[in-house]
VOPAGU-2260 file (C-alpha; in pm, 1 decimal, decimal comma):
REM VOPAGU-2260
SITE   aa  ch    i         X         Y         Z
SITE  MET   A    0       0,0       0,0       0,0
SITE  HIS   A    1     131,8     342,8     -93,3
SITE  PRO   A    2     188,3     575,3     206,6
SITE  ALA   A    3     -53,9     826,4      52,4
SITE  ASP   A    4    -330,8     567,2      85,8
SITE  LEU   A    5    -287,6     538,9     463,6
SITE  CYS   A    6    -546,0     695,1     692,8
SITE  TYR   A    7    -357,1     823,7     996,6
SITE  LEU   A    8    -564,6     834,1    1317,1
SITE  ASN   A    9    -295,9     792,8    1583,5
SITE  ASN   A   10    -205,9    1153,2    1668,1
SITE  ALA   A   11    -224,7    1082,3    2042,2
SITE  SER   A   12      87,8     870,1    1991,8
SITE  VAL   A   13     275,3    1076,7    1733,4
SITE  GLY   A   14     119,3    1370,4    1552,4
SITE  LEU   A   15     141,8    1355,8    1175,7
SITE  GLN   A   16     369,1    1637,4    1060,5
SITE  SER   A   17     232,8    1850,2     778,5
SITE  PRO   A   18     401,3    1885,1     437,2
SITE  ALA   A   19     473,1    2249,7     524,7
SITE  VAL   A   20     677,0    2148,1     829,8
SITE  ALA   A   21     865,5    1888,4     624,9
SITE  ALA   A   22     936,4    2156,4     362,8
SITE  ARG   A   23    1073,3    2391,1     632,2
SITE  LEU   A   24    1313,2    2119,7     748,3
SITE  ARG   A   25    1424,7    2053,4     392,0
SITE  ASP   A   26    1487,1    2423,2     330,3
SITE  TRP   A   27    1689,6    2452,6     648,1
SITE  LEU   A   28    1904,5    2152,1     561,2
SITE  GLU   A   29    1966,5    2279,4     210,0
SITE  ALA   A   30    2069,6    2620,8     342,2
SITE  GLU   A   31    2300,0    2457,5     597,2
SITE  MET   A   32    2467,4    2247,0     329,5
SITE  ALA   A   33    2514,3    2555,2     110,6
SITE  ALA   A   34    2696,1    2725,9     398,0
SITE  TYR   A   35    2909,9    2420,5     482,8
SITE  PRO   A   36    3162,5    2405,9     648,1
SITE  ARG   A   37    3052,6    2724,2     824,4
SITE  GLN   A   38    2742,6    2591,1    1001,7
SITE  ARG   A   39    2438,1    2814,9    1025,1
SITE  LEU   A   40    2474,1    2863,5    1398,8
SITE  GLU   A   41    2309,1    3204,5    1394,9
SITE  SER   A   42    1994,0    3059,1    1241,3
SITE  ALA   A   43    1997,8    2767,6    1484,6
SITE  LEU   A   44    2013,5    2997,7    1783,7
SITE  TRP   A   45    1735,7    3212,9    1644,9
SITE  ASP   A   46    1508,0    2913,6    1593,1
SITE  GLY   A   47    1580,1    2787,0    1944,2
SITE  GLN   A   48    1485,4    3117,5    2102,2
SITE  ALA   A   49    1178,6    3147,7    1881,3
SITE  THR   A   50    1066,3    2803,5    1993,8
SITE  ARG   A   51    1110,0    2888,7    2362,6
SITE  THR   A   52     926,3    3218,7    2321,9
SITE  LYS   A   53     632,3    3063,2    2138,0
SITE  LEU   A   54     594,6    2774,3    2382,6
SITE  SER   A   55     612,4    3001,1    2688,0
SITE  GLN   A   56     334,8    3212,5    2538,4
SITE  TRP   A   57     138,2    2896,7    2456,1
SITE  ILE   A   58     124,6    2791,7    2823,5
SITE  GLY   A   59     121,3    3137,6    2984,9
SITE  ALA   A   60     461,8    3109,6    3152,0
SITE  PRO   A   61     772,3    3332,5    3167,2
SITE  GLU   A   62    1049,9    3210,7    2938,4
SITE  THR   A   63    1287,3    3176,7    3234,0
SITE  GLN   A   64    1056,6    2913,2    3385,3
SITE  LEU   A   65    1058,8    2692,9    3075,6
SITE  ALA   A   66    1313,8    2419,8    3001,2
SITE  PHE   A   67    1359,9    2178,2    2711,3
SITE  GLY   A   68    1443,0    1809,3    2724,5
SITE  ALA   A   69    1428,8    1501,1    2504,9
SITE  SER   A   70    1109,9    1350,2    2651,7
SITE  THR   A   71     848,9    1393,6    2921,2
SITE  SER   A   72     992,3    1092,8    3104,9
SITE  GLN   A   73    1339,2    1247,0    3116,6
SITE  LEU   A   74    1208,9    1580,6    3245,3
SITE  MET   A   75     973,9    1415,2    3494,1
SITE  ALA   A   76    1266,4    1211,0    3627,2
SITE  GLN   A   77    1468,0    1528,2    3684,9
SITE  VAL   A   78    1180,6    1686,9    3875,2
SITE  ILE   A   79    1107,7    1382,2    4088,9
SITE  GLY   A   80    1476,7    1334,0    4162,2
SITE  ASN   A   81    1488,7    1686,9    4302,4
SITE  LEU   A   82    1192,1    1653,8    4538,7
SITE  ASP   A   83    1194,9    1523,8    4894,6
SITE  LEU   A   84     936,7    1244,6    4878,6
SITE  ALA   A   85    1079,4    1009,2    5139,8
SITE  GLY   A   86     829,8     872,4    5387,7
SITE  ARG   A   87     536,6    1085,2    5272,6
SITE  ARG   A   88     215,3    1018,8    5086,8
SITE  LEU   A   89     175,2    1087,6    4716,6
SITE  LEU   A   90    -166,9    1161,6    4569,4
SITE  VAL   A   91    -189,6    1035,8    4211,5
SITE  ALA   A   92    -476,8    1050,6    3960,9
SITE  PRO   A   93    -606,6     715,1    3831,6
SITE  GLY   A   94    -504,1     798,3    3473,7
SITE  GLU   A   95    -137,9     865,3    3557,5
SITE  TRP   A   96     104,2     721,2    3300,4
SITE  ALA   A   97     288,6     404,4    3403,0
SITE  SER   A   98     644,4     536,9    3365,9
SITE  ASN   A   99     566,9     826,9    3601,0
SITE  ILE   A  100     454,0     582,8    3868,3
SITE  VAL   A  101     769,3     375,2    3822,3
SITE  MET   A  102     983,0     687,5    3863,9
SITE  LEU   A  103     796,1     788,3    4179,1
SITE  ARG   A  104     892,4     456,2    4330,5
SITE  ARG   A  105    1253,1     456,4    4208,3
SITE  LEU   A  106    1372,7     816,1    4193,0
SITE  GLY   A  107    1224,4     978,3    4499,4
SITE  GLY   A  108    1514,5     889,1    4726,0
SITE  GLU   A  109    1369,3     650,4    4979,7
SITE  PRO   A  110    1036,6     513,1    4857,6
SITE  PRO   A  111     738,7     729,7    4952,3
SITE  ARG   A  112     524,4     576,9    5223,4
SITE  ALA   A  113     217,9     538,6    5004,4
SITE  ILE   A  114      95,4     612,4    4655,1
SITE  GLU   A  115    -269,1     698,4    4710,1
SITE  LEU   A  116    -532,2     748,9    4440,0
SITE  LEU   A  117    -699,2    1085,1    4415,9
SITE  ALA   A  118   -1066,4    1037,0    4494,8
SITE  THR   A  119   -1307,5    1015,1    4201,0
SITE  ASP   A  120   -1685,2    1006,4    4173,8
SITE  ALA   A  121   -1898,4     737,9    4011,9
SITE  ASP   A  122   -1836,3     887,2    3667,1
SITE  GLY   A  123   -1457,1     891,5    3707,3
SITE  ARG   A  124   -1424,9    1266,3    3759,2
SITE  LEU   A  125   -1201,3    1401,2    4033,6
SITE  ASP   A  126   -1406,5    1434,9    4354,1
SITE  MET   A  127   -1283,9    1770,0    4484,7
SITE  ALA   A  128   -1460,4    1753,0    4822,7
SITE  ALA   A  129   -1307,2    1412,7    4896,4
SITE  ILE   A  130    -966,9    1521,9    4764,8
SITE  ALA   A  131    -969,8    1824,9    4994,0
SITE  ARG   A  132    -998,2    1580,5    5285,1
SITE  GLN   A  133    -708,3    1373,9    5145,8
SITE  ILE   A  134    -467,3    1668,5    5140,2
SITE  ASP   A  135    -278,5    1731,3    5463,5
SITE  ASP   A  136      76,7    1811,7    5575,8
SITE  ASP   A  137     180,3    1450,5    5513,5
SITE  VAL   A  138     133,6    1480,3    5135,0
SITE  ALA   A  139     459,9    1525,0    4943,1
SITE  ALA   A  140     318,2    1588,5    4595,1
SITE  ILE   A  141       6,5    1561,0    4380,3
SITE  LEU   A  142      36,6    1421,2    4027,4
SITE  THR   A  143    -225,0    1417,4    3753,5
SITE  PRO   A  144    -248,6    1413,8    3376,0
SITE  LEU   A  145    -437,1    1701,3    3218,5
SITE  VAL   A  146    -585,0    1460,6    2963,5
SITE  THR   A  147    -572,5    1084,9    3013,9
SITE  SER   A  148    -404,9     888,7    2737,8
SITE  ILE   A  149    -651,7     601,6    2704,9
SITE  GLU   A  150    -993,5     747,0    2790,6
SITE  GLY   A  151    -923,5    1098,0    2665,7
SITE  ARG   A  152   -1070,7    1234,2    2988,3
SITE  ARG   A  153    -998,0    1599,9    3060,0
SITE  TYR   A  154    -950,7    1629,6    3437,0
SITE  ALA   A  155   -1064,1    1950,9    3609,3
SITE  VAL   A  156    -707,2    2044,5    3699,4
SITE  GLU   A  157    -799,2    2412,5    3749,9
SITE  THR   A  158   -1028,2    2316,6    4037,9
SITE  LEU   A  159    -769,7    2076,4    4179,1
SITE  GLY   A  160    -504,0    2347,6    4163,5
SITE  ALA   A  161    -727,6    2585,7    4358,2
SITE  LEU   A  162    -758,3    2349,6    4657,2
SITE  PRO   A  163    -543,0    2442,2    4960,5
SITE  ARG   A  164    -228,8    2233,7    4988,9
SITE  PRO   A  165      90,9    2251,9    5198,3
SITE  SER   A  166     365,1    2483,1    5075,5
SITE  HIS   A  167     597,5    2182,0    5035,5
SITE  CYS   A  168     346,3    1997,4    4811,8
SITE  PRO   A  169     374,2    2071,6    4437,5
SITE  LEU   A  170      96,9    1999,6    4190,9
SITE  ILE   A  171     264,8    1821,0    3897,9
SITE  VAL   A  172      69,2    1803,8    3570,9
SITE  ASP   A  173     148,8    1578,5    3275,9
SITE  ALA   A  174       6,3    1765,2    2976,7
SITE  ALA   A  175     144,0    1533,9    2707,3
SITE  GLN   A  176    -206,8    1466,6    2572,7
SITE  GLY   A  177    -331,3    1820,4    2628,1
SITE  LEU   A  178     -71,6    2053,2    2479,6
SITE  GLY   A  179    -187,8    2153,5    2133,7
SITE  GLN   A  180    -549,4    2038,2    2154,7
SITE  THR   A  181    -670,7    2218,5    2468,7
SITE  GLU   A  182    -604,1    2559,8    2618,4
SITE  ILE   A  183    -325,4    2561,2    2876,5
SITE  ASP   A  184    -238,6    2844,0    3111,4
SITE  VAL   A  185     -20,7    2732,8    3401,2
SITE  ARG   A  186    -149,0    3022,2    3614,5
SITE  ARG   A  187    -510,4    2919,2    3563,4
SITE  LEU   A  188    -424,1    2553,0    3621,7
SITE  GLY   A  189    -258,3    2646,0    3950,7
SITE  CYS   A  190      18,2    2391,7    3889,8
SITE  ASP   A  191     378,6    2405,4    4010,1
SITE  VAL   A  192     522,1    2175,3    3743,5
SITE  LEU   A  193     399,2    2093,3    3394,0
SITE  VAL   A  194     560,3    1853,9    3147,5
SITE  ALA   A  195     452,2    1786,7    2790,2
SITE  THR   A  196     586,6    1633,6    2474,1
SITE  THR   A  197     579,4    1822,8    2145,2
SITE  ARG   A  198     532,6    1522,1    1916,1
SITE  LYS   A  199     160,0    1461,4    1973,4
SITE  TRP   A  200     -99,6    1735,9    1932,9
SITE  LEU   A  201     152,6    2006,8    1846,2
SITE  ARG   A  202     260,4    1781,6    1556,4
SITE  GLY   A  203     623,9    1862,8    1624,8
SITE  PRO   A  204     917,9    1623,5    1593,7
SITE  ARG   A  205    1010,0    1333,5    1816,3
SITE  GLY   A  206    1279,3    1384,2    2075,7
SITE  MET   A  207    1164,3    1711,1    2229,6
SITE  ALA   A  208     958,6    1801,6    2537,0
SITE  LEU   A  209     902,5    2100,9    2761,8
SITE  LEU   A  210     907,3    2156,0    3136,8
SITE  TYR   A  211     752,4    2442,1    3332,1
SITE  VAL   A  212     859,0    2494,0    3695,7
SITE  SER   A  213     708,7    2766,6    3914,7
SITE  GLN   A  214     921,3    2983,3    4142,1
SITE  PRO   A  215     784,9    2819,7    4461,5
SITE  ALA   A  216     858,2    2475,0    4318,0
SITE  MET   A  217    1214,5    2576,3    4234,6
SITE  ALA   A  218    1261,8    2690,5    4593,6
SITE  MET   A  219    1153,2    2353,9    4735,1
SITE  MET   A  220    1385,6    2149,4    4512,9
SITE  ARG   A  221    1731,9    2030,6    4599,3
SITE  LEU   A  222    2024,2    2114,9    4374,8
SITE  ASN   A  223    2004,6    1922,8    4050,9
SITE  PRO   A  224    2196,6    1595,2    4107,6
SITE  THR   A  225    2253,3    1548,3    3733,1
SITE  PRO   A  226    2302,6    1898,6    3591,9
SITE  GLU   A  227    2315,2    1940,0    3216,6
SITE  LEU   A  228    2570,8    2175,2    3063,5
SITE  ALA   A  229    2292,8    2402,4    2934,8
SITE  GLY   A  230    2168,3    2438,2    3291,8
SITE  LEU   A  231    2501,4    2569,8    3419,7
SITE  ARG   A  232    2679,3    2902,3    3398,2
SITE  LEU   A  233    3037,2    2997,9    3475,9
SITE  ASP   A  234    3064,5    3223,9    3779,7
SITE  PRO   A  235    3335,1    3479,1    3686,7
SITE  THR   A  236    3443,0    3536,3    4046,7
SITE  SER   A  237    3487,7    3177,9    4162,7
SITE  GLN   A  238    3550,9    3036,5    3812,2
SITE  ARG   A  239    3317,9    2749,6    3902,4
SITE  PHE   A  240    3010,1    2623,9    3722,4
SITE  VAL   A  241    2686,4    2677,5    3915,9
SITE  ASP   A  242    2321,5    2599,7    3843,8
SITE  LEU   A  243    2119,2    2863,6    3667,5
SITE  PRO   A  244    1866,6    3009,4    3912,5
SITE  GLN   A  245    1556,4    2944,3    3702,5
SITE  ALA   A  246    1404,7    2640,9    3529,7
SITE  ARG   A  247    1679,3    2665,6    3266,0
SITE  ARG   A  248    1889,0    2450,4    3500,7
SITE  PHE   A  249    1685,0    2158,8    3364,5
SITE  ASP   A  250    1766,4    2232,7    2999,3
SITE  ALA   A  251    1916,6    1950,0    2798,8
SITE  SER   A  252    2265,8    2035,6    2681,7
SITE  ASP   A  253    2236,9    1915,7    2322,2
SITE  LEU   A  254    1889,8    1948,7    2174,9
SITE  SER   A  255    1850,6    1874,7    1805,9
SITE  ILE   A  256    1859,4    2192,2    1597,1
SITE  LEU   A  257    1629,7    2030,5    1341,3
SITE  ASN   A  258    1378,2    1953,0    1617,8
SITE  GLN   A  259    1368,9    2318,2    1715,2
SITE  VAL   A  260    1331,1    2431,0    1355,1
SITE  GLY   A  261    1052,5    2179,6    1292,6
SITE  LEU   A  262     870,2    2263,5    1614,4
SITE  THR   A  263     876,9    2636,5    1544,5
SITE  ALA   A  264     722,6    2568,4    1202,5
SITE  ALA   A  265     456,3    2341,8    1355,4
SITE  LEU   A  266     367,8    2604,1    1616,4
SITE  ASN   A  267     333,4    2869,2    1347,1
SITE  GLU   A  268      97,4    2640,9    1159,4
SITE  LEU   A  269    -120,2    2571,5    1462,9
SITE  GLN   A  270    -141,6    2940,3    1542,7
SITE  GLN   A  271    -278,6    3000,3    1193,3
SITE  ILE   A  272    -543,2    2731,3    1247,2
SITE  ALA   A  273    -630,4    2873,0    1594,5
SITE  LEU   A  274    -722,3    2660,9    1892,8
SITE  GLN   A  275   -1101,1    2691,1    1894,3
SITE  PRO   A  276   -1154,8    2581,0    1532,1
SITE  LEU   A  277    -921,2    2288,5    1598,6
SITE  ARG   A  278   -1110,4    2189,7    1913,7
SITE  ASP   A  279   -1443,4    2210,0    1730,2
SITE  HIS   A  280   -1305,3    1994,7    1448,5
SITE  LEU   A  281   -1170,3    1731,6    1689,1
SITE  ALA   A  282   -1493,1    1727,9    1890,9
SITE  ALA   A  283   -1697,6    1664,0    1576,7
SITE  LEU   A  284   -1474,7    1377,2    1462,0
SITE  ALA   A  285   -1453,1    1218,4    1808,4
SITE  GLY   A  286   -1831,2    1247,4    1841,2
SITE  GLN   A  287   -1869,2    1072,5    1506,1
SITE  VAL   A  288   -1654,6     783,0    1635,0
SITE  TYR   A  289   -1878,0     753,6    1941,8
SITE  ASP   A  290   -2201,9     760,5    1739,5
SITE  ILE   A  291   -2091,9     495,2    1490,0
SITE  ALA   A  292   -1941,5     279,8    1766,5
SITE  ARG   A  293   -2274,1     267,1    1949,7
SITE  GLU   A  294   -2453,3     176,8    1625,3
SITE  GLN   A  295   -2208,3    -113,2    1579,0
SITE  GLY   A  296   -2251,8    -239,4    1935,6
SITE  PHE   A  297   -1925,7    -107,5    2080,4
SITE  ARG   A  298   -1898,2      97,6    2399,8
SITE  PRO   A  299   -1721,1     434,5    2413,7
SITE  LEU   A  300   -1529,0     473,9    2739,0
SITE  LEU   A  301   -1688,0     809,4    2822,9
SITE  PRO   A  302   -2049,2     929,2    2792,5
SITE  HIS   A  303   -1928,8    1186,4    2539,0
SITE  PRO   A  304   -1582,0    1277,4    2408,8
SITE  GLU   A  305   -1399,9    1540,4    2614,4
SITE  THR   A  306   -1099,4    1581,3    2380,5
SITE  GLY   A  307    -977,0    1464,4    2041,9
SITE  ILE   A  308    -923,1    1114,1    2184,0
SITE  ALA   A  309   -1207,5     869,2    2115,5
SITE  THR   A  310   -1151,7     525,3    2268,0
SITE  ILE   A  311   -1400,9     242,4    2227,3
SITE  HIS   A  312   -1424,4    -101,6    2383,1
SITE  LEU   A  313   -1452,6    -401,1    2151,7
SITE  PRO   A  314   -1536,3    -672,9    2407,1
SITE  ASP   A  315   -1522,2    -972,7    2174,3
SITE  SER   A  316   -1206,5    -892,7    1978,7
SITE  GLU   A  317    -841,7    -952,0    2056,5
SITE  PRO   A  318    -600,1    -659,7    2003,4
SITE  LEU   A  319    -396,2    -842,2    1737,7
SITE  GLN   A  320    -710,2    -918,1    1536,0
SITE  VAL   A  321    -819,9    -554,6    1546,7
SITE  VAL   A  322    -476,5    -423,6    1448,2
SITE  GLN   A  323    -452,5    -668,9    1156,9
SITE  ARG   A  324    -798,6    -566,9    1033,8
SITE  LEU   A  325    -708,1    -199,3    1047,3
SITE  ASP   A  326    -371,0    -258,7     879,8
SITE  ALA   A  327    -541,6    -440,0     593,3
SITE  ALA   A  328    -767,7    -137,2     543,1
SITE  GLY   A  329    -478,9     110,3     561,9
SITE  ILE   A  330    -588,6     254,4     897,2
SITE  VAL   A  331    -334,3     366,8    1158,1
SITE  ALA   A  332    -488,5     369,9    1507,4
SITE  LYS   A  333    -389,4     243,3    1852,9
SITE  ALA   A  334    -487,3     -72,6    2040,3
SITE  CYS   A  335    -420,0      40,1    2396,9
SITE  SER   A  336    -273,9    -167,9    2677,2
SITE  THR   A  337    -421,3    -114,5    3022,4
SITE  ALA   A  338     -66,8    -152,8    3159,4
SITE  ALA   A  339      -6,9     205,5    3042,2
SITE  GLU   A  340    -245,5     329,0    3313,6
SITE  PRO   A  341    -199,5      68,9    3589,8
SITE  LEU   A  342    -394,4     267,5    3852,0
SITE  ASN   A  343    -702,0     320,8    3633,7
SITE  VAL   A  344    -941,5      53,5    3756,2
SITE  ARG   A  345   -1219,3     180,7    3529,0
SITE  LEU   A  346   -1055,7      33,8    3218,1
SITE  PRO   A  347   -1199,4    -297,1    3086,8
SITE  ALA   A  348    -970,3    -593,3    3150,3
SITE  THR   A  349   -1074,0    -798,3    2844,4
SITE  GLY   A  350   -1131,1    -737,8    2475,9
SITE  THR   A  351    -969,1    -448,4    2289,2
SITE  LEU   A  352    -947,6     -78,9    2369,8
SITE  LEU   A  353    -917,0      97,7    2036,1
SITE  ARG   A  354    -805,9     461,6    2048,1
SITE  ILE   A  355    -884,3     677,8    1748,0
SITE  SER   A  356    -720,4    1020,7    1765,8
SITE  PRO   A  357    -777,3    1245,4    1462,8
SITE  HIS   A  358    -624,1    1585,7    1397,4
SITE  TRP   A  359    -679,1    1884,0    1170,7
SITE  HIS   A  360    -582,1    1689,9     858,1
SITE  ASN   A  361    -849,3    1424,5     913,6
SITE  THR   A  362   -1201,5    1427,8     772,5
SITE  SER   A  363   -1540,9    1271,4     840,0
SITE  ALA   A  364   -1466,2    1025,9     559,0
SITE  ASP   A  365   -1158,5     906,4     749,4
SITE  ILE   A  366   -1375,4     819,4    1048,6
SITE  ASP   A  367   -1625,9     635,7     829,1
SITE  ARG   A  368   -1342,6     437,4     672,7
SITE  ALA   A  369   -1192,8     339,9    1007,8
SITE  MET   A  370   -1521,3     234,8    1162,0
SITE  ALA   A  371   -1617,8      38,2     851,2
SITE  ALA   A  372   -1301,5    -167,3     894,3
SITE  LEU   A  373   -1429,0    -283,5    1234,9
SITE  ARG   A  374   -1754,7    -434,4    1104,0
């Protein structure tokens, strides 16, 4: 099958880059080769700063409180490794990603005393009244995704962030599935830390992620045990390298220049689309998945889609069968493993969880084609 015949509906894993972004990368490479052996360092630095400026504006944060890394896992590990979690309780949302839970257990110094689920109501929403009773001086940190990876649930993080919590207790938000498809303002969220990858809904390249750290969160962290060169500066008096005072101490030392160029182009493209038209487009396509799924006897995981993620339960099908059927029809979607959200007890334990995640480039006909392949 020719690549042009594929129907790509897996943007919650890796966003499909547009031809315009690919053309920008090609142009940059051609210009660099024309200037060889004098590399286009000036252009690289400009693109890097442009990327940082655009992303800080995208999430409502000062540029000094934004850092870049290779992945959300790498940045989350740096944050967790800097916090004093030993012997205290951690409050974690049911949809928290598996690798974050592993890092909480391994990188927090001594293991925390207990990883405790944030309370939810019968519909799976965060129960703020019950959570308020969970939070006390014994809580070391609160972790939650903004949007869950499997269900596509958009947690009410703004309300969670407004609850009183101890000054030593940061609210850490994983926005990997939110950045690019939902509005994010770290001040309105009330979070202390936010991590997100750029390869999903921003449709940027692989190998790049962002980290926001508030001033209070920086104050409660220990010195970075594994400082990157980009997070250090030379003190002229002592002639010693010291950590930068802001979130830049978490910067990776050698980010790909092409990643920064590609991400800047992708951000420019999304700004031209505008967030609300994109959200309306995703809501319509996700709603179409839900409607057809119910007609075919499948169960959507939520009463109605809350984001551009539409996941349905096929109770009588095995994941391999579903993937093979979709492959034969030229459909790229995701058969999810419940191991990715090990604390989410609401997920079905049998059958197949099929996640369909369209983006701006997808159409109603794409959804019809994907759902027809499941008949």
